[in-house]
Structures are given as C-alpha cells and as structure tokens.
C-alpha positions in Angstrom: -33.7 5.6 -20.1 -34.2 4.1 -16.8 -37.2 5.0 -14.5 -36.5 7.4 -11.7 -37.3 5.9 -8.3 -36.5 9.0 -6.1 -35.5 6.8 -2.9 -33.2 4.3 -4.6 -31.7 7.3 -6.7 -30.7 9.1 -3.5 -29.3 6.0 -1.8 -27.4 5.0 -5.2 -25.9 8.5 -5.6 -25.0 8.6 -2.0 -23.4 5.4 -2.2 -21.2 6.4 -5.4 -20.1 9.4 -3.8 -19.1 7.8 -0.5 -17.4 5.0 -2.2 -15.3 7.3 -4.3 -14.2 9.2 -1.2 -13.4 6.0 0.6 -11.2 4.5 -2.2 -9.6 8.0 -2.3 -8.7 7.5 1.3 -7.4 4.1 0.8 -5.4 5.2 -2.1 -3.5 7.6 0.0 -2.7 5.1 2.5 -1.8 2.5 -0.6 0.5 5.2 -2.1 2.5 5.6 1.3 3.1 1.8 1.5 4.3 1.9 -2.3 6.6 4.6 -1.6 8.0 3.0 1.3 8.4 -0.6 -0.7 9.9 1.3 -3.5 12.7 2.7 -1.1 13.3 -0.6 0.4 13.5 -2.3 -3.1 16.0 0.4 -4.3 18.2 0.2 -1.1 18.3 -3.5 -0.3 17.7 -5.4 -3.8 20.4 -6.0 -6.1 20.6 -6.9 -9.9 17.5 -8.3 -11.4 15.4 -8.6 -8.3 15.4 -4.9 -8.1 13.8 -4.4 -11.3 11.4 -7.4 -11.1 10.3 -6.3 -7.5 10.2 -2.5 -8.3 8.5 -3.4 -11.7 5.7 -5.7 -10.0 4.8 -2.7 -7.4 4.9 0.3 -10.0 2.6 -1.9 -12.3 0.1 -2.7 -9.9 0.4 1.0 -8.6 -0.3 2.3 -12.2 -3.4 0.1 -12.5 -4.7 0.9 -9.1 -4.2 4.7 -9.9 -6.1 4.0 -13.3 -8.8 2.5 -11.5 -9.6 5.4 -9.3 -9.4 7.8 -12.3 -12.0 6.0 -14.0 -14.2 6.1 -11.1 -13.7 9.9 -10.4 -14.3 10.7 -14.1 -17.5 8.7 -13.8 -18.6 10.3 -10.6 -17.6 13.9 -11.7 -19.6 13.2 -15.1 -22.6 12.2 -13.1 -22.7 15.3 -10.3 -21.0 18.1 -12.6 -21.7 17.4 -16.3 -25.3 15.8 -15.8 -26.2 17.1 -12.5 -29.1 19.5 -13.8 -31.5 17.5 -11.7 -31.6 14.2 -9.6 -33.1 12.4 -12.4 -30.4 13.3 -14.8 -27.6 12.1 -12.3 -29.5 8.8 -12.0 -30.0 8.2 -15.5 -26.2 8.6 -16.2 -25.3 6.5 -13.1 -27.8 3.7 -14.4 -26.7 3.8 -18.0 -23.0 3.9 -17.3 -20.5 4.5 -20.5 -18.8 1.6 -22.0 -15.4 3.2 -21.0 -16.5 2.2 -17.3 -15.3 -1.2 -18.3 -11.8 0.3 -18.0 -12.2 0.2 -14.1 -13.3 -3.7 -14.3 -10.4 -4.4 -16.5 -8.1 -2.6 -13.9 -9.5 -4.7 -11.1 -9.1 -8.0 -13.1 -5.7 -7.2 -13.9 -4.7 -6.5 -10.3 -6.4 -9.7 -9.2 -4.6 -11.8 -11.8 -1.2 -10.2 -10.7 -1.9 -10.8 -7.1 -3.1 -14.2 -7.6 0.3 -15.2 -9.4 2.2 -13.4 -6.6 0.4 -15.6 -4.0 0.8 -18.8 -5.9 4.5 -17.8 -6.4 4.9 -17.4 -2.6 3.0 -20.6 -2.1 5.5 -22.4 -4.2 8.6 -20.9 -2.5 7.2 -21.6 0.8 6.3 -24.9 0.2 9.9 -25.8 -0.8 9.4 -25.4 -4.8 6.8 -28.5 -4.7 4.9 -28.1 -7.9 2.0 -30.3 -6.2 1.4 -27.3 -4.0 0.3 -25.0 -6.8 -1.4 -27.1 -9.2 -4.9 -26.3 -7.8 -4.4 -22.6 -7.5 -2.8 -22.6 -10.9 -5.8 -24.4 -12.4 -8.6 -22.2 -10.6 -6.6 -18.9 -12.1 -6.7 -20.1 -15.4 -10.5 -21.0 -14.9 -11.2 -17.6 -13.3 -9.5 -15.6 -16.0 -11.5 -17.6 -18.6 -14.6 -16.4 -16.6 -13.4 -13.0 -16.7 -13.3 -13.0 -20.5 -16.9 -14.4 -20.4 -17.8 -11.2 -18.4 -15.9 -8.9 -20.6 -17.4 -10.2 -23.6 -20.8 -10.3 -22.3 -20.3 -6.4 -21.4 -18.9 -5.2 -24.6 -20.4 -7.4 -27.5 -24.0 -7.1 -28.5 -25.0 -10.8 -28.8 -26.9 -11.9 -32.0 -30.5 -12.4 -31.8 -31.5 -16.1 -30.9 -28.0 -17.1 -29.3 -27.4 -18.3 -25.9 -25.9 -15.0 -25.0 -29.0 -13.1 -25.7 -31.3 -15.7 -24.0 -29.7 -15.9 -20.4 -27.3 -13.2 -19.4 -25.2 -15.0 -16.8 -23.5 -13.3 -14.1 -19.8 -14.5 -14.9 -18.2 -12.1 -11.9 -19.7 -14.3 -9.4 -17.8 -17.6 -10.5 -15.0 -15.4 -11.4 -14.9 -13.8 -7.9 -15.2 -17.7 -6.5 -12.1 -18.9 -8.4 -10.1 -16.0 -7.2 -11.5 -16.6 -3.5 -10.3 -20.5 -4.1 -6.6 -19.5 -4.8 -6.6 -17.1 -2.1 -7.6 -19.5 0.5 -5.8 -22.2 -0.8 -2.5 -20.4 -0.8 -3.2 -18.7 2.6 -4.1 -21.9 4.2 -0.9 -23.7 2.6 1.3 -21.0 3.7 0.1 -20.7 7.2 0.3 -24.5 7.5 3.9 -24.2 6.4 4.7 -21.3 8.8 3.0 -22.6 12.1 3.5 -26.5 11.6 6.3 -27.4 9.3 8.9 -24.3 10.3 7.8 -23.3 13.7 10.7 -23.3 16.4 10.2 -22.8 20.1 12.5 -19.7 20.3 10.4 -17.8 17.8 8.2 -14.9 19.3 4.6 -14.7 19.1 4.6 -11.3 17.7 7.0 -12.2 14.9 5.0 -15.2 14.3 1.8 -13.3 13.7 3.4 -10.6 11.5 5.0 -13.4 9.2 1.5 -15.2 9.1 -0.4 -12.2 8.1 1.9 -10.6 5.8 3.2 -13.8 4.2 -0.2 -15.5 3.8 -1.9 -12.4 2.6 -4.5 -13.1 5.1 -6.1 -9.7 4.8 -6.5 -10.2 1.3 -8.3 -13.6 1.8 -10.7 -11.7 4.4 -11.3 -9.0 2.1 -12.6 -11.1 -0.9 -14.9 -13.3 1.7 -16.7 -10.2 2.8 -16.6 -8.9 -0.8 -18.1 -12.0 -2.1 -20.8 -12.2 0.5 -22.0 -8.6 -0.1 -21.8 -9.2 -4.1 -23.9 -12.4 -4.1 -26.8 -10.4 -2.3 -26.7 -7.9 -5.0 -26.9 -5.0 -2.6 -25.9 -1.6 -3.4 -23.5 -1.6 -0.2 -21.6 -4.3 -1.9 -19.7 -1.3 -3.4 -18.0 -0.6 -0.1 -16.4 -4.1 0.4 -15.5 -4.3 -3.4 -13.7 -1.0 -2.9 -11.8 -2.2 0.1 -10.9 -5.5 -1.7 -9.7 -3.6 -4.7 -7.3 -1.7 -2.6 -6.1 -4.9 -0.4 -5.8 -6.5 -3.9 -3.0 -4.2 -4.4 -1.5 -3.9 -1.0 -1.2 -7.5 0.0 1.4 -8.2 -2.9 3.1 -5.0 -2.1 3.7 -6.0 1.4 4.9 -9.3 0.4 7.4 -7.9 -2.0 8.5 -5.2 0.8 9.1 -8.1 3.5 11.0 -10.0 0.8 13.2 -7.1 -0.3 13.9 -5.8 3.2 15.2 -9.5 4.3 12.5 -9.9 6.8 11.5 -13.4 5.4 13.2 -16.8 6.1 15.9 -17.9 3.7 14.6 -20.1 0.9 16.9 -22.9 2.1 15.0 -23.1 5.4 11.6 -24.3 3.6 13.4 -27.3 2.3 12.7 -29.6 5.2 11.4 -33.2 5.6 8.0 -33.6 7.4 10.0 -36.5 9.4 12.2 -34.1 11.2 8.9 -32.3 12.4 7.4 -36.0 13.5 10.6 -36.6 15.2 10.3 -33.5 17.1 6.7 -34.0 18.3 6.6 -37.6 18.7 10.0 -38.8 20.3 8.8 -42.3 20.5 9.6 -42.5 16.7 13.1 -42.7 17.3 14.4 -39.4 18.8 14.5 -38.9 22.6 12.9 -35.7 23.9 16.3 -34.1 24.9 17.8 -35.0 21.4 14.8 -33.8 19.5 14.8 -30.5 21.6 18.6 -30.2 20.8 18.0 -30.5 17.2 15.2 -28.1 17.2 17.4 -25.5 19.0 20.2 -26.2 16.6 17.6 -25.7 13.6 16.4 -22.6 15.0 20.0 -21.2 15.5 21.2 -21.7 12.4 17.9 -20.5 10.7 18.4 -17.3 12.8 22.2 -17.0 11.5 20.9 -17.4 7.9 18.4 -14.7 8.3 21.4 -12.5 9.6 23.3 -13.0 6.6 20.5 -12.3 4.2 19.6 -9.0 6.2 
C-alpha cells in the first residue's frame, strides 16, 4: 500500500476529477463533429467510400467512448466505492487496477488509426509518391513496437534477474516521440504541397488557412508537442494535455474525412503536378515569360476550380 502524502493526495485527486470533467466536455464537442461527419458521409459519399469513411469515423468514436468510460469507472471507484477517507481514495488511485490498461490500449489504437490516416493523406497529396511515406511508415512500425513493449511491461510480471526486472524503461516516451515524428513529417509535407506546389494566386487567404489547418492536422501536431513536453517532465498536470491530445487524436482524422466527403478538398488529379511548372511560374528566366507564366497559372487555377465544382 502506498504511503499517504496529504498535499500530493489532494492535488492528485483534484487532477483526476478535473481531467475527467474536461474529457467529458471535449467528448461532447467531438460527438457533435462525429454526428455531422456521419451525415455528410451518408449524403455525399457513394459506394465503397461511404462504408470506409463511416466505418473509420465510427470505430474511432467507439474507441474514444471506451476510453472515457474506463476513466469514469476508475474515478467513480475512487470517490464512491473507496471514498471512506482521503487515504483510501489515494491508495486506490495509486494502485490502479489492471483493467485501466484498457484506457491505454484505446489511446494507442486511436493513435495508430490517426497516424495511418495522416500517412494516407500525405500519400494522396504528394501525388501518390511512395517516397514521401517511407519515413512516417517506418516510424509508425517502430512506434507500434514500443507500444507493445510498454503494454507487456505493464501486464506481465518479469522473471527475477531478467533485463525487464533490472531496468523499468518508460517505453511510452519513445512511443510518443515516434507518433510525433509521423505527425510532424506528414504535417510539414502536406503544408509544403499546399502552399508551395499547388498555391494559386486566386485562392483566398481564408480558404488557404482552412485547407492547411484541416488537411495537415496541424492541431494534432501542436497537441502532441505540448503533451510530450509535459509528459517528459513527469508532472501530474501532464494529464490535462494528454486528455486534450486524446480527443484531438480522434477529432483531426474525423475533420479530414468530413472535408473529403463534403467535396471541399482538391480533386486528386490536381496533386499530380511537376515541380518544373512551379519553377517556371516563380522564375520566368528559366524559359517562360512573366506573362505566359501568369496566364498558365490562371488557366491552371481555373481548371482546378472547374474540377472542384464537378466533385461537389
């Protein structure tokens, strides 16, 4: 049984309760986005895309729901079933039952799905170039291995004298690092393609920012950076950014699916553009005059707008 430090116990119990309430609030917002996305998928998508998109959204929603359910059950057990004294509450939270690992498993599953969706979107926006997704693909595989090590360390009792019993490694830290690497790589690659390769003069600033934020899952990257910084410190307040990152992990891919299903994304054929056309536009001395480059750019933009109208 853990010792009972009164001040830390109060801080820990307060954090657990506030984090659960925060996750419930974010879950309500996420539920609204999921309902809206399912409606868009049902109305706009056809054939196999309808089942794939709705299936991804529903699976991630069910996983997120299970994560919140486990947390509420855990907090209720601490404050209600073991709430005789402050010490009993603290001891229950300190020696968490094994079924709390379901919460960790749910988070890992959602992270894996989110990373795969990010890699898929990066592949599409890069013009289906496999070279763009080699690094994030390898990082995802390595991160999954780290997650397996962490799960094994939490569930299995290591034999005496083994390497597992000598040094308990925090495998979640390299796991989060791999996930952050995947997210940052895909985010920067997508932003590069949107703002440099396929940027047209006629595009409005607001439309560009919406495309950059949603398509690149920039919020997901920011949330992971903040979460990793707090987690590395080992502070009890790290639970707050972890909860926020948990919800954004499910929210960011859902927004991408909603944008794809609504027809607001660029048509896939528009991403297959040679970099030479961009160089000719920005550096007319390479062979194109400024007027010809401007005309070519305007024609390209108009053709893209026509394709987008057809997809909508």
